[in-house]
Each structure stands twice: as C-alpha cells, then as structure tokens.
Steps between C-alpha positions, in 0.01 A plus 500: 500500500511226234198424290223762480263465795144628535340605828127536545379739769140455621261724692120483526499881492618791280874521445478875572381419850786258559828699493701205629400297196592780262836555667573129478407489135736794428783333689446168316500673161820684584668171578401348167191299592182489298202640694138394470226644719168341593255743658141625502332841488186608681542881517506710183732772631755241611470326163632820340797498739565134422518593134746778571731255677478249218572766235816594694615139488410374150715186541266358764227266389179467699165335546225721641136443584269806490210492747462877539137481392561742209383249241238233489764231505674645806162544673432130446846413638433710808161336557619145434819526707302661783252213496784249502667685785186497714442132430858412588485710820196298615654162426840571648338499842495123455755253365513582130735460207807726521407687185196653680733638766712644220197673346403646837829692495513560127167513316687466167717209613398270214556765231841594652608138515423451131684823413802408713533155343474654152793730587735198525741667742799360683407665827160611629494760781179577687436850636208472739373186669222457242770460233697238689293194392513625139880512508541159663250318281641658178857418600417139580312454172802626303776357723611855581569670831265709715567795728305717744543861606334557841435870531282423802456229760195391316322270740464788748475779241137580579417322829664350811204265555684182406192283471309741272419365155715766331810427706452124481470513120826703472671251730386215277648675196827588675546152649429331171708716263783676687689174558502452121678825405875515433525882507364692801530873575338720766441872533630531855741300723225421746262368232783274390559382857129431550488277194825327597346399833203351314709324238838416654582262211494791258805719450478835686311741272718771349401845617435752223388827653246726331766741386530682169778615266658825619317802359647849494254747647534873572280679748376842390655787692159658566380179665805489729404830661153390602436493876220245463582140595361294213422134571465243219336157500421286198364164397295351225197559718443772759266347753416447861698303758830580332625736768364814331249557780792525746680748277190723478463502876869565549523803265197660665672451840801700368523868430370623162741471208483129422346364179409140410524392136348163403564327165290210377157384394248625757123468492287808557359329809846455651604855410199636678575270797851644531381863457232441766761346731730795447218741583405306811849563641485870410710476187460704178422336169770713338771296679410170334536426126413195286676403175370246247721204411797573276752274321762356730777682312342837586470440878858606575460843346175555690644372827798731460268797564438395859697478825405186689395159369260307722525120538202439732476123500267387775656160560166328444469247349841344562620557145495873576737437789771342287459655151704787355291673237635715220381808688794529733760455228322745271509762774873451559586515130277808450687695767236489774545442871324182612253465787412134546299297744713253704399177334760226524619553143504881506668506839777275371551721191505835684732366772740411220450838323426730788591820319198499270218564746315388814289213624187545705296234693245362259152615587632781720361837394692677773824331391445600138411859595817519712715411197324753278540776760867413522546548128310832513723621783822374342507586132875431478442141615221465244737621229771260614263203489376601156845502345638188673 
C-alpha cells in the first residue's frame, strides 16, 4: 500500500445506525488503513451502541457531537442546530448560499466540516447525502480525495414530486458535489445506473450490496417442529406505509397458524394502529408481536427463529423501486425463505436467485396471501427455500 494512509468516514447520524459505514471501517482497518469517524448522536440508547462498536475497534479515532439532550450542553446544541435548520429550510426556497442547502440536509454541517478538516485524512468518504458536502469541502481544503457511498437514490428518497423544495434541495447538493468525487459506490445496481444516467461523465458507481460476513447459525430442533408459519419484518422504524398493512390483511385472509413478528422502534400510536387494523380484519392480537430495536449483530440470531422474511417495499417513492435494503440479505443469511414485493431491484435479485423465495405484485394483498398459503400447504418447499 505504500505510505500509511488515513480514511475519514462521515455520517450525520449514529454509527450504530449505519452498518455500511461500520463494515467499510472494518474492511479499511484490515487492509492497513487508518480510520477516523465523524458522526453525531441524538438518541441515548444508540449512543451506548456506538460506544460498544468503538470499544471493539480501539484503533479507530473519532470525532463525535452529542445532541441527545442528556446534558445542558447537548440541549443547547439541539436547540441551536434546530433553529439553524429551520432558518436554512426557509431560505433554501430562494437562491441562497450553498452552505444553507448543506445545513438543510445536515444540521451539524459546520461542526462536521471543522472536525473532518481537523482529521487530516487522505480520503474522505460520505455516508448519507448530508455528509457529501462535508467530505468534498474537507478534501478540497486539504488537497485530498473525496468519495460517496449512495445507499439510496437520494433525490427521490422521500418524494417523487420533483419540484418540491425537499427534492430540489437534494438535487442541488447532488449536482454540485457528486461530480467532484473520485470514489463512488452504490448499494444496488439500479441505484448505480440511476446516478450514471444523471452524471455520465462520472465512472460507473461500484455496487456494494448490503451483505454481511457469513455467520454460522443453528436452528433449535424444537423450533423446526412448529407448524406455525412465522413471518419476520424489521427496520430501524416500524411504521405505516411500509407494506405492513398489506401483510396484516394477507395473514387474516389465510387460515390460522400464521404469525407476524416486527422488529424496530415503534410508537405506541402506531402499535395501536396495527392492532386495530388486525382486529378490523378479524385477526387475533396473539398472532402479531413487536420487538424493540436490538444491535445489528444480534438480528441474525433473532431472525433465525422465524420462517419467512418479508421485503415489502412499496415502490414509492422511486428510491424504493430500485433500492436493495439489508433486509433481504439478512433473511437469506439467517436461513429464512424470502417473500418480496416485485420492485425493479427485488425482481432482478430474485430472478437471479430464484431458489430462495417468491415475489408477489407490490400492493397486492391477494398475491401476498397466495404465496403465504403456498408455503403453508408445501412445508417441504418452505424448507428448501430456507436452506438454499
């Protein structure tokens, strides 16, 4: 590798909520690079998980900003950055300096830029669009290189209304900074293709799927004998309009003996919404279970207890049509059969690996119910898909 090189990885969020960043940091360290992390913390329980990751990798250096609100100083940071964010959001509706657009996507942009420059790295890699300006500005100030990892198609991550202020602001950031990076990766082939069409002068982004190191898991014999079909869905947040409503309706349309297990942060309001929805279709509350968030390293062992992993992407907005989340790969590695909606990205993946599960038409409750009934009626096929 030559002289010792240092890489700075940047996210506006917790490192524990960004497994791609952590995996990249581990890979860089294994190949002899110095690793410095720039991140912020706004949730106390995730701050503890951040610390656990850092303690596992004592060679990493890091700059972290606490705005959890657990101290007077962090309360002030939360208030001040929130005020700055609101002010920037108002002014970005008009022609404004680029740094206000940066703050709209990253309320701690100015602090992160100072921290990144202080790190004096040879390469700055942004994880999340809000980190992209930080990486580019820091790299240019130090005559270093900048990179970007696109886990999503960010301009249409939250909306397909192309003239909405949120989408326009993301387009401004992408158009300004993506042409300046020398290192570009994407989390799915179709995300890479979408960015290549927008920026044909850039090299084709390298696809790095949301896969994980192989983990040896063993399913308990008692669990193998269960006649209940156990469905599993997870995300950082369990909420509405994520396809869960379709799953609830589908399992109530099937015969009894199907359970739905949901992992992630879920408000009491949303929990009650899902329980009420289940009851409205004649379902029993004992067939739906909620689990609080757990560290990413523990998800595989939990998932291994179930039968079918659900990838219920709705295809809206467009990012959901072309992304490949870590769900589907977690299910496969954990020994689950996969039931996935037929978004462009998931259709392409399951056509290539057609022995791991089934597709169903996105938004089709009857199509989803048909697949679930098929697994109930054909346990040998379910077993085959789980071990593929």
